[in-house]
C-alpha positions, -999 to +999 in steps of 0.1 A: +032-218+672+012-185+688+018-152+694+059-138+685+066-115+711+095-097+701+081-061+697+072-049+667+062-010+655+064-003+618+022-008+620-005-030+606-005-019+570+032-022+565+030-058+584+002-072+560+021-053+527+049-070+538+036-106+542+015-100+504+052-092+493+067-127+505+044-146+496+042-131+461+082-132+462+075-171+471+051-175+443+023-185+464-013-185+457-030-154+442-059-155+464-035-154+496-021-124+481-052-104+471-066-116+508-039-093+526-037-065+500-071-061+503-067-059+539-041-034+540-063-012+520-094-014+536-076-003+573-052+021+551-078+053+553-092+046+588-082+066+620-052+050+639-075+050+674-102+034+654-082+000+641-065+000+677-104+000+696-120-022+668-089-048+678-091-043+715-127-052+708-130-079+681-147-063+652-124-060+627-138-089+605-169-062+606-147-045+580-151-052+548-121-073+534-110-081+564-111-119+576-100-138+608-062-144+596-060-104+584-077-096+613-046-116+634-019-095+621-034-066+628-041-073+660-007-083+671+005-053+651-011-023+672-004-044+702+033-040+693+033-075+685+050-091+653+024-109+639+033-149+641+018-146+603+044-122+597+074-145+613+064-169+595+062-160+562+099-143+567+110-176+579+097-199+548+101-172+521+119-142+533+156-160+526+182-157+495+169-168+464+203-182+452+227-205+468+258-192+488+249-151+480+249-161+441+243-127+421+240-105+451+273-086+445+258-072+409+228-073+422+236-044+447+246-023+418+216-023+396+197+009+401+164+002+385+143-025+367+132-021+331+103-046+331+073-044+354+036-048+349+006-031+370-033-042+369-037-017+342-023-052+318-020-084+335-002-075+366-017-079+401-013-045+416-020-008+407+009+012+397+017+031+430+017+000+447+044-008+422+062+019+425+065+022+463+074-012+463+107-009+441+117+022+463+112-005+494+135-027+476+165-002+464+157+007+429+162+046+423+141+041+389+114+018+379+101+012+341+065+009+338+060-014+309+026-030+306+016-046+270+005-032+241-031-035+222-024-068+206-023-090+238-058-089+246-057-119+267-029-095+287-054-066+286-027-050+261-035-006+261-042+010+235-029+042+227-058+059+245-053+039+275-019+045+277-025+080+271-040+077+301-015+058+321+010+084+314-007+111+331-007+087+362+029+081+365+031+120+360+011+121+392+031+094+411+060+112+401+047+147+414+040+125+447+072+111+452+089+146+444+122+130+426+135+106+454+126+080+430+117+079+395+089+059+379+099+061+340+072+056+311+079+029+294+061-007+274+062-041+267+055-038+228+044-065+208+073-073+177+045-080+150+052-108+124+066-080+098+092-069+127+072-034+133+059-029+167+025-027+184+019+006+189+019+040+170+051+063+166+034+090+183+031+071+216+064+049+213+082+090+210+068+096+239+077+070+261+112+069+284+116+032+273+109+010+252+111-034+258+100-052+227+094-090+227+078-115+203+047-131+218+026-146+191+038-176+166+070-184+186+070-213+159+075-193+134+097-208+106+134-197+116+144-176+087+111-156+091+112-151+127+153-135+127+136-115+096+116-106+121+131-098+151+161-082+127+139-058+114+122-046+147+160-037+159+171-023+134+145+000+117+123+010+153+125+029+186+132-005+207+157-006+230+156-040+249+152-071+230+129-092+260+129-125+267+141-133+233+132-171+226+099-172+248+103-203+259+088-215+295+113-239+317+088-244+343+057-230+363+020-232+362+015-222+327+036-258+319+070-255+296+069-245+260+101-246+237+119-217+225+115-201+193+142-209+166+160-181+149+195-171+137+209-156+171+244-149+155+224-126+131+196-112+158+227-104+189+252-087+160+221-070+149+214-056+187+253-048+191+253-029+165+224-009+171+226-001+206+195-024+216+201-047+250+195-082+249+176-086+282+182-109+308+149-122+321+149-135+363+115-148+359+121-180+372+097-197+350+116-180+318+154-181+320+154-165+288+181-165+268+194-200+274+230-202+287+237-209+254+225-178+234+235-157+267+271-165+259+266-160+219+255-124+229+280-114+254+308-125+226+290-108+195+295-072+221+262-066+234+244-046+258+218-058+288+193-056+313+187-078+341+149-076+347+124-090+370+092-087+342+077-083+377+036-090+376+033-082+413+058-062+437+069-093+456+083-103+421+105-073+423+128-094+442+134-120+413+167-097+396+192-113+416+180-146+397+192-129+367+222-117+386+233-151+394+234-160+356+251-130+342+276-131+369+279-168+358+290-160+323+311-134+331+292-098+317+307-070+330+285-049+352+291-016+328+275-036+302+240-041+323+222-007+310+205-010+348+236-006+366+235+026+348+223+061+363+190+076+357+201+104+337+227+082+316+198+056+311+175+081+299+203+093+275+208+060+259+172+052+255+164+080+239+198+090+217 
């Protein structure tokens, strides 16, 4: 393909981060993503003059975490050329995620995302990278919802680790100086008895709480219904995350959804002001359409969430918007179309 001669003035770090974002958006191999993010981190603290000198001298690969392919991106960017790897990623992975613009109108009305993960649990990027990427995709706010302690496979946060994370969130917000809000949240497990897997004190200190079932998904329907309804009616949860837990495609294989009395669960959500999550991850598509229609008819609120585990996955929101539009959910029933202040008043009212 050769060099792309279009002028480029956004800088090498931006080019590397954008390639990583597009690879994540396209659900490409994690090792490729890490290579571009690591190279961006390697050159970020260096003076621009040193990066340019190394590019001209062909010594970029002497830097830690800069290989031949990332060096080529850096060299093109500092020379003012659009890097070939960036142009190819934009062409292959940067196009619309839905056909004929489905979901785009609703996506434009979303002000933020209520379900995201960082490398404090099972996400792939630091908190600040998730926040900066949320700004770049146009959000006013992002709720950081790393996992709770029982989900050990996902490095769930103990009360002590969550306490430390809240300090990091405050530091990020201080740096951003009000231009964007990173909100304090959690994806907390709904335990077998319907209680939540975090201390009441820590839940009280959060801005918003997504509660999800991650274990014993094959529980008998009556027990699962009792478990979910108890959580909805007796705890501080705000959003019922990926309610069936199903997987319909992807690298983890497929998994049937849990069985429960959906009418009872959604009526409880409607009565107690708990939003039903429309999980936008392609492998989840949760709730299934039949249950999404039941929740609509029950009068539920909704949250269209990316469940992003990497910055590029923040763009998955349009997939959930496509589904919400298809079943006729009014935008004002979707809580992340609301302003930050309205959202926080609802979550902590």
